C-alpha positions as CSV (number, residue, x, y, z in Angstrom):
1,X,67.4,131.1,7.0
2,X,65.0,134.0,7.0
3,X,66.6,137.4,7.3
4,X,65.2,140.6,7.8
5,X,65.6,142.9,4.5
6,X,65.7,146.6,4.9
7,X,63.1,148.5,3.3
8,X,63.6,152.0,5.0
9,X,66.5,152.7,7.1
10,X,66.0,155.2,10.1
11,X,68.5,157.6,11.9
12,X,68.3,159.7,15.0
13,X,70.6,162.9,14.9
14,X,72.7,163.8,18.1
15,X,72.4,167.5,17.5
16,X,68.9,168.4,16.4
17,X,67.1,165.1,17.7
18,X,65.6,164.8,13.9
19,X,64.5,161.6,12.8
20,X,66.0,160.9,9.1
21,X,64.4,158.1,6.8
22,X,66.1,156.6,4.0
23,X,64.3,154.5,1.7
24,X,66.3,151.3,0.4
25,X,65.6,150.4,-3.2
26,X,68.6,148.6,-4.7
27,X,70.5,145.4,-3.5
28,X,73.2,147.7,-1.9
29,X,73.1,151.0,-0.2
30,X,75.5,153.2,1.9
31,X,74.2,154.2,5.1
32,X,73.8,158.4,6.0
33,X,76.6,159.7,8.1
34,X,75.7,163.4,8.4
35,X,72.4,164.8,9.4
36,X,70.7,166.6,6.2
37,X,67.9,168.4,8.3
38,X,67.3,172.0,7.9
39,X,68.2,172.8,11.4
40,X,71.5,171.1,11.4
41,X,72.3,173.1,8.1
42,X,71.0,176.7,9.6
43,X,73.4,175.9,12.8
44,X,75.8,174.7,10.3
45,X,76.5,171.9,12.9
46,X,77.2,168.5,11.1
47,X,75.2,166.0,13.6
48,X,76.3,162.6,13.5
49,X,73.3,160.1,12.6
50,X,72.9,156.8,14.5
51,X,71.0,154.3,13.0
52,X,67.7,153.4,14.7
53,X,66.6,149.6,14.0
54,X,63.2,150.3,16.2
55,X,62.0,152.9,13.7
56,X,63.2,151.0,10.7
57,X,61.2,149.1,8.3
58,X,61.9,145.6,7.5
59,X,60.7,142.7,5.3
60,X,61.3,139.0,5.8
61,X,63.6,137.5,3.2
62,X,64.5,134.1,2.4
63,X,66.6,132.5,-0.5
64,X,65.8,129.1,-1.6
65,X,67.5,126.7,-4.0
66,X,64.9,124.8,-6.3
67,X,66.1,122.0,-8.2
68,X,64.4,120.1,-11.1
69,X,62.7,117.0,-10.5
70,X,64.9,113.4,-10.8
71,X,62.2,112.3,-13.7
72,X,62.9,115.2,-15.7
73,X,66.7,115.4,-15.6
74,X,68.1,114.4,-19.2
75,X,70.3,111.2,-19.5
76,X,73.7,111.5,-18.2
77,X,73.2,115.3,-16.5
78,X,73.0,116.3,-13.1
79,X,69.7,118.1,-12.1
80,X,70.1,121.9,-12.4
81,X,69.2,124.3,-9.9
82,X,67.7,128.0,-9.6
83,X,68.0,130.6,-7.2
84,X,64.7,131.9,-5.6
85,X,63.8,134.8,-3.6
86,X,60.7,134.9,-1.0
87,X,59.8,138.1,0.4
88,X,57.1,138.4,3.6
89,X,54.4,136.3,3.9
90,X,56.1,133.7,1.2
91,X,58.9,132.9,3.6
92,X,58.8,129.2,5.4
93,X,56.5,128.2,2.7
94,X,58.7,125.5,1.4
95,X,60.8,122.7,2.9
96,X,63.6,120.6,1.5
97,X,61.9,117.6,-0.7
98,X,58.7,119.7,-1.5
99,X,57.3,119.4,-5.0
100,X,56.1,122.9,-5.9
101,X,55.0,125.0,-8.5
102,X,56.4,128.9,-8.3
103,X,55.2,131.9,-10.2
104,X,57.2,135.1,-10.4
105,X,59.5,137.0,-12.3
106,X,62.7,135.8,-13.7
107,X,65.7,138.7,-13.3
108,X,69.1,139.0,-13.4
109,X,71.8,139.5,-10.9
110,X,74.2,142.1,-11.8
111,X,77.9,141.5,-10.7
112,X,79.8,144.1,-8.8
113,X,83.5,145.3,-8.7
114,X,86.1,142.8,-9.9
115,X,83.5,139.9,-10.5
116,X,81.7,142.4,-13.0
117,X,84.8,142.9,-14.9
118,X,85.7,139.1,-15.1
119,X,82.0,138.2,-15.9
120,X,81.9,141.0,-18.9
121,X,78.3,140.9,-20.5
122,X,77.2,137.8,-18.2
123,X,75.0,137.8,-15.2
124,X,73.6,135.3,-13.0
125,X,69.9,134.8,-12.9
126,X,67.4,134.4,-9.9
127,X,63.5,134.0,-9.5
128,X,61.5,136.5,-7.5
129,X,58.7,134.5,-6.2
130,X,55.3,135.6,-6.3
131,X,53.2,132.8,-5.5
132,X,53.9,129.0,-4.5
133,X,51.9,125.8,-5.1
134,X,52.1,123.0,-2.9
135,X,51.4,119.7,-4.8
136,X,52.3,117.3,-1.7
137,X,49.6,116.9,0.5
138,X,49.8,116.9,4.5
139,X,48.9,113.4,6.3
140,X,45.9,115.0,7.9
141,X,44.5,115.7,4.0
142,X,45.0,112.0,3.0
143,X,42.0,109.9,2.4
144,X,42.2,106.3,3.2
145,X,39.8,104.5,1.3
146,X,38.6,100.9,2.3
147,X,41.1,99.2,-0.5
148,X,44.3,101.3,0.7
149,X,43.4,100.2,4.2
150,X,43.3,96.6,3.3
151,X,46.3,96.8,1.3
152,X,48.1,98.3,4.3
153,X,47.0,95.8,6.7
154,X,48.2,93.1,4.4
155,X,51.3,94.6,4.3
156,X,51.6,94.9,8.2
157,X,50.5,91.3,8.5
158,X,53.1,89.8,6.0
159,X,55.9,91.2,9.0
160,X,58.1,92.5,5.9
161,X,57.2,96.1,6.0
162,X,61.0,97.4,6.8
163,X,62.2,95.2,3.9
164,X,59.3,96.1,1.4
165,X,59.9,100.0,2.2
166,X,63.7,99.8,1.8
167,X,63.1,98.1,-1.8
168,X,60.7,100.9,-2.9
169,X,63.5,103.4,-2.3
170,X,65.1,104.1,-5.8
171,X,63.7,100.9,-7.3
172,X,65.7,101.4,-10.6
173,X,69.0,100.7,-8.7
174,X,69.6,96.9,-8.1
175,X,70.4,95.7,-4.3
176,X,72.1,97.7,-1.7
177,X,69.3,97.1,0.7
178,X,71.4,98.1,3.5
179,X,72.0,101.6,2.2
180,X,68.3,101.9,1.4
181,X,67.5,100.7,4.7
182,X,69.7,103.5,6.1
183,X,68.2,106.1,3.9
184,X,64.6,104.8,5.4
185,X,65.6,105.3,8.6
186,X,67.0,108.7,7.6
187,X,63.6,109.8,5.9
188,X,61.2,108.4,9.0
189,X,63.5,109.9,11.7
190,X,63.5,108.8,15.1
191,X,61.4,109.7,18.3
192,X,62.2,113.0,20.1
193,X,62.9,111.9,23.9
194,X,62.4,114.2,26.9
195,X,64.7,113.1,29.5
196,X,64.0,113.7,33.4
197,X,65.9,116.6,33.7
198,X,64.3,118.5,31.1
199,X,67.0,117.7,28.3
200,X,65.6,116.9,24.9
201,X,67.3,114.5,22.7
202,X,66.2,115.0,18.8
203,X,64.6,112.5,16.8
204,X,66.6,113.3,13.8
205,X,68.8,110.3,12.5
206,X,72.5,111.6,10.9
207,X,74.0,109.1,8.5
208,X,77.1,109.4,6.8
209,X,77.7,107.5,3.4
210,X,81.3,106.3,2.1
211,X,82.0,104.9,-0.8
212,X,82.8,105.9,-4.6
213,X,80.7,108.6,-6.2
214,X,81.3,107.1,-9.3
């Protein structure tokens, strides 16, 4: 989910009416409680501060998990993942299944509290993204040449499109055509329907695969 990250936190004082701005540079910060203005100090009145979200400055923030491609995973290992932080215009740039190149800064995430004592010298890492390049083309950008059009027409006339598509999913795994057909339906999705009373039925298909993961 995209969440607002605080850059400048604003407060209003109930005694002197001053607006106090607190720049936030760290991952964690403590909100101000007493008014530091000269008016309150001169009157020795400890005015209470109330947060003002309207005057505060926020930046869109999104945490993305990226995983290495299946063809780059070493034999006998599972794909490794990396946390990526996106700010500002980079949010909502990637969707699950996209193949992307990411440029950014590789940074450590220091632990706090008990986790810091337990971890010792070790820290987690994340990538602060600065640029994202998409590899997959949108359907509008795909150019259908006459050769590809003839192949599509040949597949359509064969009447075996469903089976051909299902067999092209994980071709290195033999059989399991019913599972592959279910995954194909999950990838394509259904049609969003709108009923007469205005209720919308989503076209997403949910599938529960059960079995031995080994």
